[in-house]
N, C-alpha and C positions, 0 to 999 in steps of 0.2 A: 144488403146490409149497409148500415152507416155507423161509423164508430165515432163516439164523442170522447175526447181526452181532456179532462178538466184538471188543471193545476190549482190546488188550494194552498194559498200562502205565497210561496216563492217558486221560482222556476228550478229546473234541474239541468245539469250539464247534458248537452246533446239532445235537447228536447226536439228540435227541428228534424234531426236525423231519426229520432224515434217515430215521429209522425210520418215521415217518408217511408220508413221501414214497415210500419203498420199498413199504410196504404198499398204498398207493394205486396205484402204477404197476403192480405185479404182481398186485394183488387177492389177496394172500396174507398169511398171518400172518408176522410177523417177531419172532423171539425174540432177546433180547440177553443178553450175558454180559460181565462185566468180569473180566479175569484179570491177574495180575501178569506182567510181562514175564519170560519164562523164562530160566534160565541156558542159554546157547547156545554151540555150537561154530561158529556161522556168522559171528562177527565176524572181520574181517580188519583188524588194527591198521594195517598199511601203507597201507590205503586209507581207514581210519576209516569203513568201511561193512560191511554184512551181506550175505552171499551169499544171494540170494533163494531159490534152490532148497533150500538147507540149512535156512534158517530156516522156510520153509513146511513142510518135512518134519517139523521139530520141533514146529511148532504143530498140524499135522494131527490128531494123536490127541486134541486138545482140541475138535475140531469135534463138532457135534451130529449124530448118525447120521441120515441121510435128508434132511438140510438141504442147501441151497446155502449154504455157509458162507463168509463173507468176514471175514478178520481185518483190523483197522485197527491199524497200528503207527506209531510215531513215529520209527523207525529208518530211516536212509538205506540203500537197497538197490542192489545191482548184480547182474547176471546175465550170465555168460559174459564176452564182450569188451565188453559195453555199459557205458558209464561209470556209468549209473544206470538204474533203472526206477521208474516211478511205482507200478506194480502188477504182479502176477504170479499166474498160475493154473497149477496142476498137480495131477494125481491127485485131482480132485474137490473141491479147496479153492482158495481165492484169498486174496490179501493185497494191501492198499493201504497204501502208505507216505505218511504225512502230511507228511513232511519237505520235499520239494521242491514240494509243492502249496501250502505256506504262503507267502504273499507275503513274510513276514519273513525267509525264507531268503535272499532276494535283496537285503536291506537294509531299513532302517527305512521303513515305508510312510508316505506323506505324509498319508493319510487312514485312520486305524485302523478306523473302522466299515466303510468300503468294502472294506478289505483283509479284514475278517472275513467279509463277504458273499462275496467272491471265493473265499476259502478254502473256505467251505461248498459253494459251487457246484462247485469243482474236485473236492472229496472225493466229492460226489454223482455226478458224471460218471464218475469212476474206479470207484466201487462199482457203478454201473449196468453199466459195461463189463465188469467182472469177473463179475457175475451172468450177463450175456449169454454170456460165455465158458463159464461152468459149464453153461449150457443148450445149448452147442454152436454158438453163433454165431461165424462167422469175422470177420476184419476187414472193415469195410464201406467201399466206395468213395465213398459219399455223405459228403462232408465235414461235413454238418450233423448227422450221426448220432453218438451217443455211442460207437458201435462203430468209428468212424474211428480209425486208429492215431495215436498222438501220441508223438513222441520229444523234445518240448520243452514247456515250460510254455505257450508261445505256441500250440502245437498243441492243448493241452487247452482253452485259453481260446477258441480260434477255432471249435472244433466245437460242435455243438448240445447242448442239455441233455436231449434225449430220443432214443429210438430212431426211426429213419426208418420209413416205412410198410412197407418190405420186411422189416426186422428185427422190427417189431411183429407182422407176419403170421407170421413164422417162430416167434415166441414165443407166438402165439395171444393177443396182447393187443389190447384194444379201443383204437381211436384216440382 
């Protein structure tokens, strides 16, 4: 497996550490690319959000062929009737939105260094989850697994930082 991590727009704190972590977890090479955020028809002014399906379809041609590609964007996403989504996967590509994973979205953090660490942890969890999705993993019932579904930032925070044993086995990863 080869992982492609593409940043659309601007970088995120701890990006190099994220790349190293993914390479270690999957024991696979990780290629990176930085792209300008594209002109898109996915923005919905009335919601001030982007339609996840439409944006991912517009980004998909920029994916590296043969990779498990995850785009990291800073735009707020929604999908269908859901008010927002942290991430989305479809047709062999995935996307993670940094917007609602950033503690500053919810107000000024009391401790900026801790908020930065929390942000990096949340991004890593969602990127791992989307790579799991691209590898065919379903939602996991184990609440300590990164594949556990989350529909709130508290859900992201409460789940574990790694794949559970069952999911690791399905991915053929060493414990």
